[in-house]
C-alpha positions as CSV (number, residue, x, y, z in Angstrom):
1,M,0.0,0.1,0.1
2,K,3.0,2.3,0.7
3,P,3.7,2.7,-3.0
4,V,0.2,3.7,-3.8
5,F,-0.2,6.2,-1.0
6,F,3.4,8.0,-2.0
7,G,2.2,8.2,-5.6
8,I,-1.1,9.5,-4.8
9,L,0.8,11.9,-2.5
10,G,3.3,12.8,-5.1
11,I,0.4,13.7,-7.8
12,A,-1.4,15.9,-5.1
13,V,1.7,17.9,-4.4
14,L,2.4,18.5,-8.0
15,F,-1.1,19.5,-8.7
16,A,-1.1,21.8,-5.6
17,S,2.4,23.4,-7.1
18,C,0.7,24.0,-10.8
19,S,-2.4,25.4,-9.6
20,G,-0.4,27.9,-7.4
21,H,0.6,29.7,-11.0
22,T,-1.6,32.3,-12.3
23,K,-1.3,34.3,-15.6
24,K,-4.2,37.0,-15.8
25,V,-4.3,38.4,-19.2
26,I,-6.3,41.1,-20.8
27,V,-6.8,41.2,-24.6
28,Y,-7.7,44.6,-26.1
29,A,-9.2,43.8,-29.8
30,N,-10.9,45.7,-32.5
31,N,-14.4,45.2,-33.2
32,S,-15.9,41.6,-34.0
33,A,-12.3,40.1,-33.5
34,A,-12.5,36.4,-32.6
35,I,-10.9,35.7,-29.4
36,N,-10.7,31.9,-28.4
37,E,-9.5,31.6,-24.8
38,E,-8.7,27.9,-25.0
39,A,-7.1,27.7,-28.3
40,K,-5.1,30.9,-27.2
41,T,-6.0,32.8,-30.5
42,V,-7.2,36.2,-31.7
43,V,-8.2,36.7,-35.4
44,N,-8.9,40.3,-36.3
45,K,-12.0,40.9,-38.6
46,D,-11.7,44.9,-38.3
47,N,-9.1,47.5,-37.8
48,T,-11.8,49.9,-35.8
49,G,-13.3,50.3,-32.5
50,H,-12.4,48.5,-29.4
51,I,-13.4,45.2,-27.4
52,D,-11.5,43.5,-24.4
53,K,-11.8,39.9,-22.9
54,T,-9.9,38.6,-19.8
55,F,-8.4,35.2,-19.5
56,T,-6.6,33.4,-16.5
57,Y,-4.5,30.7,-17.1
58,N,-3.4,28.6,-14.0
59,S,0.0,27.1,-15.4
60,G,3.7,27.6,-14.8
61,D,4.6,26.8,-18.4
62,K,4.9,29.7,-20.9
63,V,1.6,30.6,-22.5
64,T,1.5,31.8,-26.3
65,I,-1.3,33.8,-27.9
66,N,-1.1,33.9,-31.8
67,I,-2.8,37.0,-33.0
68,T,-3.8,37.1,-36.9
69,F,-4.4,40.5,-38.3
70,M,-6.6,41.6,-41.4
71,D,-3.6,41.3,-43.7
72,G,-3.0,37.7,-43.0
73,K,-0.1,38.7,-40.6
74,T,0.5,36.2,-37.6
75,V,2.3,37.1,-34.3
76,A,3.0,35.4,-31.5
77,V,3.2,36.8,-28.1
78,D,4.6,34.9,-25.2
79,I,3.1,35.2,-21.6
80,P,6.3,33.8,-19.8
81,E,5.6,34.0,-16.1
82,D,3.0,34.8,-13.5
83,G,1.3,38.3,-13.1
84,Y,-1.1,40.5,-14.7
85,Y,-0.9,41.1,-18.6
86,I,-2.2,43.4,-21.4
87,V,-1.9,41.9,-24.8
88,N,-2.6,44.6,-27.6
89,T,-4.0,43.1,-30.6
90,K,-5.4,46.0,-32.0
91,A,-4.5,46.6,-35.7
92,R,-3.3,50.5,-35.3
93,D,-3.6,51.6,-31.8
94,T,-0.7,51.7,-29.4
95,I,-1.8,51.4,-25.6
96,I,-0.5,53.9,-23.3
97,G,-0.9,54.1,-19.4
98,G,0.2,53.2,-16.1
99,Y,-0.1,53.2,-12.5
100,Q,-2.6,55.6,-11.0
101,K,-2.4,56.9,-7.1
102,Y,-5.6,55.9,-5.6
103,S,-8.3,58.8,-5.3
104,T,-11.4,58.9,-3.5
105,P,-14.7,60.0,-5.3
106,Q,-14.0,63.4,-4.0
107,E,-10.6,63.9,-4.9
108,A,-11.3,62.7,-8.5
109,N,-13.9,65.0,-9.0
110,R,-12.2,68.2,-7.9
111,I,-11.1,71.2,-10.1
112,M,-7.8,71.0,-11.2
113,T,-5.6,74.2,-11.1
114,Q,-4.0,75.6,-14.6
115,D,-0.3,74.5,-13.3
116,E,-1.8,70.9,-12.7
117,L,-3.5,71.2,-16.3
118,K,-0.5,72.1,-18.0
119,H,1.4,69.5,-16.2
120,N,-0.9,66.8,-17.3
121,I,-1.1,68.1,-21.0
122,D,2.9,67.5,-20.7
123,S,2.7,64.4,-19.1
124,L,0.3,63.1,-22.0
125,K,2.2,64.7,-24.9
126,Q,5.4,62.4,-23.3
127,M,3.2,59.4,-23.1
128,V,2.1,59.7,-26.9
129,T,5.7,59.4,-27.9
130,G,7.0,56.8,-25.5
131,A,9.0,59.1,-23.6
132,N,9.7,58.1,-19.9
133,T,7.9,54.8,-20.3
134,S,8.8,52.0,-18.4
135,A,8.3,49.0,-16.1
136,A,10.4,50.6,-13.5
137,N,8.3,53.8,-13.7
138,R,5.0,51.6,-13.8
139,T,4.1,53.2,-17.2
140,F,3.6,51.4,-20.4
141,F,3.7,52.0,-24.1
142,I,2.0,48.8,-25.8
143,L,2.5,48.5,-29.3
144,P,0.0,46.5,-31.6
145,G,1.1,43.0,-31.7
146,T,2.8,43.0,-28.2
147,A,2.2,42.1,-24.6
148,S,3.3,43.8,-21.4
149,K,3.6,42.5,-17.7
150,I,1.8,45.1,-15.9
151,T,2.3,43.7,-12.2
152,S,2.7,40.8,-10.4
153,N,-0.7,41.3,-8.5
154,I,-3.3,39.8,-10.4
155,N,-5.9,41.4,-8.0
156,A,-4.8,44.9,-9.3
157,E,-7.5,47.1,-10.8
158,I,-6.7,47.6,-14.6
159,V,-9.1,50.2,-16.4
160,G,-9.0,50.1,-20.0
161,P,-9.4,52.4,-23.0
162,Y,-12.9,54.2,-23.3
163,H,-14.1,53.4,-19.6
164,R,-15.2,56.3,-18.0
165,M,-14.3,55.1,-14.3
166,T,-12.8,58.1,-12.3
167,S,-12.4,56.3,-8.8
168,V,-12.1,52.7,-7.2
169,A,-14.0,51.7,-4.2
170,K,-11.6,50.9,-1.4
171,V,-11.9,47.8,0.6
172,G,-10.6,47.6,4.1
173,D,-7.7,49.8,5.1
174,E,-5.4,49.0,1.9
175,D,-5.6,51.1,-1.1
176,P,-6.1,49.3,-4.5
177,E,-3.2,49.0,-6.8
178,V,-4.9,50.8,-9.9
179,Y,-3.6,51.3,-13.8
180,R,-5.4,53.3,-16.4
181,F,-4.9,52.6,-19.9
182,Y,-5.9,54.6,-23.1
183,S,-5.7,53.8,-26.8
184,I,-3.0,56.5,-28.4
185,S,-6.0,58.2,-30.3
186,E,-8.1,58.7,-27.3
187,V,-5.1,60.2,-25.6
188,R,-4.6,62.6,-28.4
189,E,-8.3,63.6,-28.6
190,T,-7.9,64.3,-24.7
191,I,-4.7,66.7,-25.3
192,G,-6.8,68.5,-27.6
193,K,-9.5,69.0,-25.3
194,L,-7.5,70.0,-22.2
195,E,-5.4,72.5,-24.3
196,K,-8.6,74.2,-24.9
197,L,-8.9,74.8,-21.2
198,T,-5.7,76.3,-20.7
199,V,-5.3,80.1,-20.1
200,G,-2.5,82.1,-21.3
201,P,-0.3,84.4,-19.3
202,P,-2.1,87.9,-18.6
203,A,-0.9,90.6,-21.0
204,P,1.9,93.0,-19.3
205,N,-0.5,96.0,-19.3
206,Q,-3.0,93.8,-17.1
């Protein structure tokens, strides 16, 4: 009986170690994309619009997602280790964004000063060019057909393009880990709107 007992125990330990691995993946795609979690494939049928889908893979092995674009080009994107990832399968839009300091609804809805507004515009302009984006800074510039590991925390809150969420509810005493992402076209549109709100310096005779 001992060999049978130890064999079953070994299988149980192996299962427990495998089930401890988690890769959480958000796929950003264009309208009508065929997204197959089990086959790990994304087939683009459009090059506009936005949809997203979240997968969870409980495996210690590398996961590879194959993306097929409308022109027939295929790209293999690897998810090598545990963590929370964004996979950008959109045809043209780069995904940009990063870590956001937690704010309450009151803080999120307060009026910005002109200095804060101009600082935010400068930051957005840098993001559009990919300047100062790095995993170390927790800011990301995710080109089409690529993936980025955002955090090791699979319970983090990731807010994607075109979502209008301005705050995240706090659970318990610990602030949530929040990341906010936009499509590059969305950011350019936002920059244009914010620039209309800026006020120039007063004339010398005023």
